[in-house]
Structures are given as C-alpha cells and as structure tokens.
Backbone bond lengths (Angstrom), bond angles and torsions (degrees), N, CA, C in turn:
res aa  C-N    CA-C-N  psi(-1)  N-CA   C-N-CA  omega(-1)  CA-C   N-CA-C  phi
1 M - - - 1.458 - - 1.529 109.45 -
2 A 1.295 114.80 167.14 1.459 120.15 -177.42 1.529 110.12 -133.98
3 V 1.299 114.76 173.75 1.452 122.48 171.27 1.521 105.10 -107.20
4 T 1.348 116.80 128.29 1.458 120.51 -174.38 1.523 112.11 -128.36
5 L 1.325 114.36 167.01 1.457 123.11 174.31 1.517 108.61 -119.34
6 T 1.315 116.78 147.74 1.457 119.50 169.43 1.530 106.92 -76.41
7 E 1.328 116.26 169.17 1.466 119.63 177.79 1.523 111.34 -61.07
8 K 1.343 116.69 -38.91 1.473 120.13 179.20 1.526 111.61 -64.23
9 A 1.326 116.69 -42.24 1.464 120.57 179.23 1.524 110.36 -66.23
10 A 1.324 117.02 -42.55 1.460 120.90 179.70 1.528 110.83 -61.91
11 A 1.322 117.24 -42.08 1.464 120.94 178.65 1.523 110.75 -62.58
12 Q 1.328 116.86 -40.04 1.465 121.14 179.75 1.541 110.95 -66.47
13 V 1.329 116.41 -41.86 1.465 120.51 178.39 1.522 109.96 -64.16
14 Q 1.335 117.28 -45.29 1.462 120.52 179.21 1.523 111.30 -61.12
15 K 1.317 116.81 -38.60 1.465 121.77 177.89 1.532 110.48 -60.98
16 H 1.332 116.79 -45.77 1.466 120.83 -178.92 1.532 111.50 -69.84
17 L 1.322 117.56 -38.87 1.462 120.33 177.60 1.525 110.42 -63.66
18 S 1.322 116.35 -40.38 1.461 120.99 179.00 1.529 110.76 -64.91
19 A 1.327 116.92 -45.23 1.465 121.43 179.38 1.527 111.03 -64.69
20 R 1.309 115.65 -33.64 1.463 122.13 -179.84 1.532 110.72 -71.80
21 G 1.336 115.84 -29.93 1.468 120.43 178.83 1.512 114.90 82.47
22 A 1.312 117.75 3.92 1.463 121.82 -179.17 1.511 108.70 -160.60
23 G 1.317 115.28 165.12 1.456 120.49 175.07 1.504 112.47 120.98
24 I 1.338 114.73 146.87 1.465 120.14 179.86 1.523 112.12 -104.84
25 G 1.335 117.48 -13.38 1.454 119.36 -178.05 1.511 112.56 169.36
26 L 1.333 113.81 -161.80 1.463 121.90 -175.55 1.524 109.92 -121.64
27 R 1.334 116.12 129.68 1.458 121.20 175.79 1.524 109.08 -93.51
28 L 1.337 115.26 128.87 1.452 122.53 171.06 1.515 106.87 -106.70
29 A 1.309 116.34 132.64 1.454 120.57 -178.73 1.520 110.17 -144.62
30 V 1.317 115.07 167.93 1.454 123.08 175.89 1.522 106.97 -123.69
31 K 1.329 116.01 135.47 1.467 120.45 176.99 1.518 108.70 -128.84
32 T 1.311 116.43 157.47 1.453 121.83 176.40 1.522 107.89 -75.17
33 S 1.337 115.80 122.64 1.456 119.31 -176.73 1.528 110.06 -174.80
34 G 1.315 116.15 164.75 1.456 122.03 171.68 1.511 114.50 74.02
35 C 1.316 114.14 178.09 1.465 120.39 -175.63 1.526 112.59 -78.31
36 S 1.341 118.32 -18.74 1.464 120.29 178.76 1.524 113.03 -98.04
37 G 1.324 117.21 -7.93 1.460 120.08 172.69 1.505 117.20 113.75
38 L 1.348 119.33 -36.52 1.459 122.07 -177.08 1.521 110.18 -130.98
39 A 1.335 116.29 148.87 1.456 121.29 176.83 1.525 108.87 -139.05
40 Y 1.312 115.65 152.94 1.457 121.26 178.32 1.514 110.70 -82.17
41 A 1.328 115.51 150.16 1.459 121.48 175.04 1.524 108.00 -134.99
42 L 1.315 115.98 137.50 1.462 123.00 177.56 1.516 108.69 -124.49
43 E 1.337 116.24 140.49 1.455 119.97 173.53 1.519 109.38 -156.37
44 F 1.325 115.49 148.58 1.450 120.12 175.55 1.517 108.76 -79.12
45 V 1.319 116.41 146.19 1.459 121.76 -172.76 1.524 110.29 -120.83
46 D 1.331 115.62 132.66 1.462 121.03 175.16 1.528 111.58 -95.58
47 E 1.325 116.58 -34.38 1.468 122.55 -179.85 1.522 109.37 -137.11
48 P 1.329 118.30 130.77 1.469 119.05 176.89 1.525 111.27 -72.18
49 A 1.309 116.20 149.31 1.461 121.73 171.96 1.532 107.52 -81.35
50 P 1.322 117.71 152.04 1.472 119.81 -177.84 1.526 113.98 -57.21
51 E 1.324 117.33 -31.18 1.466 120.65 -176.22 1.534 113.56 -88.94
52 D 1.324 117.98 -5.48 1.462 121.36 -177.50 1.523 112.71 -61.46
53 Q 1.326 115.07 141.61 1.452 122.00 168.47 1.528 105.99 -94.24
54 L 1.321 117.61 132.42 1.457 121.61 -178.96 1.520 110.04 -110.01
55 F 1.331 115.24 135.42 1.456 122.78 176.59 1.525 107.43 -127.42
56 E 1.311 117.02 143.48 1.460 122.15 177.30 1.524 107.81 -108.28
57 S 1.335 117.00 129.54 1.457 120.60 -178.90 1.522 109.65 -144.90
58 H 1.320 117.54 114.28 1.461 123.68 179.63 1.527 111.74 51.68
59 G 1.338 116.18 41.85 1.458 120.97 176.73 1.514 115.28 82.92
60 V 1.320 118.09 4.84 1.467 122.24 -179.70 1.526 109.14 -114.70
61 T 1.322 116.34 136.16 1.459 121.45 174.90 1.525 108.49 -86.77
62 V 1.328 115.06 126.52 1.464 122.21 177.34 1.522 106.90 -109.92
63 L 1.332 116.78 127.30 1.456 122.52 -178.81 1.519 109.44 -112.47
64 V 1.338 115.89 135.00 1.464 121.32 -179.69 1.518 108.02 -138.45
65 D 1.339 116.51 130.72 1.461 119.75 176.31 1.533 108.95 -76.21
66 P 1.338 117.83 155.16 1.472 120.97 -175.70 1.528 114.64 -57.80
67 K 1.337 118.17 -37.08 1.468 120.25 -179.72 1.525 111.40 -66.74
68 S 1.323 117.44 -37.92 1.462 121.14 179.47 1.522 111.47 -75.63
69 L 1.334 117.11 -31.02 1.461 120.49 -176.63 1.525 111.91 -59.35
70 V 1.320 117.11 -31.80 1.468 121.36 177.75 1.529 110.41 -56.46
71 Y 1.336 116.96 -38.10 1.463 122.13 -178.11 1.530 113.31 -90.55
72 L 1.342 116.62 -20.34 1.462 120.71 -173.54 1.526 114.56 -104.47
73 E 1.317 117.79 -4.93 1.460 121.47 -178.18 1.527 110.74 -52.78
74 G 1.337 116.48 124.83 1.453 121.23 179.40 1.519 114.68 86.20
75 T 1.320 118.06 1.60 1.466 122.09 -177.54 1.522 111.27 -75.34
76 E 1.322 115.11 141.53 1.459 122.23 172.53 1.527 107.52 -115.87
77 L 1.326 116.25 128.00 1.464 121.51 177.10 1.522 108.25 -97.12
78 D 1.319 115.94 125.89 1.455 122.10 -179.35 1.524 108.76 -117.08
79 F 1.315 116.94 164.42 1.463 122.17 172.31 1.512 106.61 -121.52
80 V 1.327 116.72 119.84 1.467 121.11 -173.78 1.522 111.51 -125.15
81 R 1.319 113.33 152.12 1.465 121.71 172.74 1.517 106.86 -117.96
82 E 1.328 115.79 124.07 1.464 121.61 178.60 1.516 107.32 -128.82
83 G 1.315 116.21 103.56 1.459 119.89 -176.26 1.516 110.28 66.14
84 L 1.318 116.06 -125.05 1.465 120.73 179.14 1.525 112.64 -88.93
85 N 1.325 116.92 -5.43 1.459 121.44 -177.30 1.523 111.15 -98.96
86 E 1.319 115.58 147.66 1.450 121.30 173.66 1.510 108.56 -145.30
87 G 1.326 115.51 151.12 1.449 119.01 179.13 1.514 111.59 171.59
88 F 1.316 114.27 178.26 1.456 120.80 179.47 1.521 110.00 -78.26
89 K 1.326 115.42 142.49 1.459 121.95 178.31 1.521 108.28 -128.27
90 F 1.321 115.69 129.29 1.463 122.01 178.79 1.521 109.73 -90.92
91 N 1.316 116.68 121.83 1.462 122.23 172.30 1.527 106.10 -102.89
92 N 1.332 114.86 91.18 1.460 122.09 -171.89 1.530 109.80 -109.96
93 P 1.351 117.42 113.63 1.464 119.94 -178.58 1.526 114.06 -70.52
94 N 1.321 117.84 -10.46 1.459 122.26 -177.65 1.527 113.71 -86.31
95 V 1.329 117.90 -14.67 1.461 122.33 -174.58 1.523 110.42 -69.17
96 K 1.328 115.53 128.19 1.471 121.99 176.17 1.519 111.12 -96.44
97 N 1.345 117.12 -40.95 1.465 122.81 -179.57 1.517 109.62 -144.35
98 E 1.348 114.46 149.28 1.455 120.89 174.23 1.525 108.20 -125.83
99 C 1.327 115.49 151.94 1.465 117.99 177.10 1.523 109.18 -74.26
100 G 1.289 117.19 164.54 1.461 122.33 -177.44 1.509 113.85 -62.20
101 C 1.333 117.42 -31.94 1.470 119.97 -178.21 1.517 111.74 -83.96
102 G 1.343 117.52 -9.94 1.453 120.80 178.04 1.509 115.16 80.56
103 E 1.312 117.78 8.91 1.460 121.41 -177.53 1.519 113.82 -88.68
104 S 1.322 118.05 -21.07 1.459 119.10 -177.61 1.517 110.30 -141.37
105 F 1.341 115.19 167.75 1.469 121.63 -175.49 1.515 109.18 -151.87
106 N 1.331 115.70 171.46 1.452 120.66 169.92 1.527 108.67 -140.95
107 V 1.331 114.00 160.63 1.469 120.40 -178.23 1.513 110.45 -121.00
C-alpha cells in the first residue's frame, strides 16, 4: 500500500511549495500527542532523510519515515473546505478511535 494525495491536496501542496520557492515535497508523520495518543504532522521537505519512504501522487512527492509508515499505510490526504474552514484531512483506514476535537487518534 502507499500514502496518497487527492488532486485537491496535491494542488494545495504544489501551491505552497511554489510560494515557498523551495522544497522537494511534503512529509507526513505521526507524533505522540493529544488525548487519543497520536497526532498527524505535516512539513515541507528540502532534503529527504536516508530512511524516508517516497511516494509520488499527482505530481507531488510524499515522504514518510518508517516509524510513521506503520500508522499511515493506506492513508489518503485530502484538502477540504467546510463552511469557512479549509484544511488537510487524513483519510486513514488504520484509525480505530479519534478524540472529540479531532486532533488525535489511535490505532
């Protein structure tokens, strides 16, 4: 399985990389945080780490470290607009529970 982006998410990442003027892609990671135990982290990447797994999705390179890949395998990152809010949304098939505020999850 892979980690993928929807077309909307890929367009948003490309827009930010272009505005930033540098970068090879987007890192998706998982960190210990929140009331459910795990939280997502996103960051733009200038240089891949040697251990990174690279995925290509709609022209965007997605980088995931091996420890995070265990939790992110099969995840699709989308970009959604809901009312006045917009942002990235993780569609992760591994999630068993999410906290009420939507900031953290567990598997």
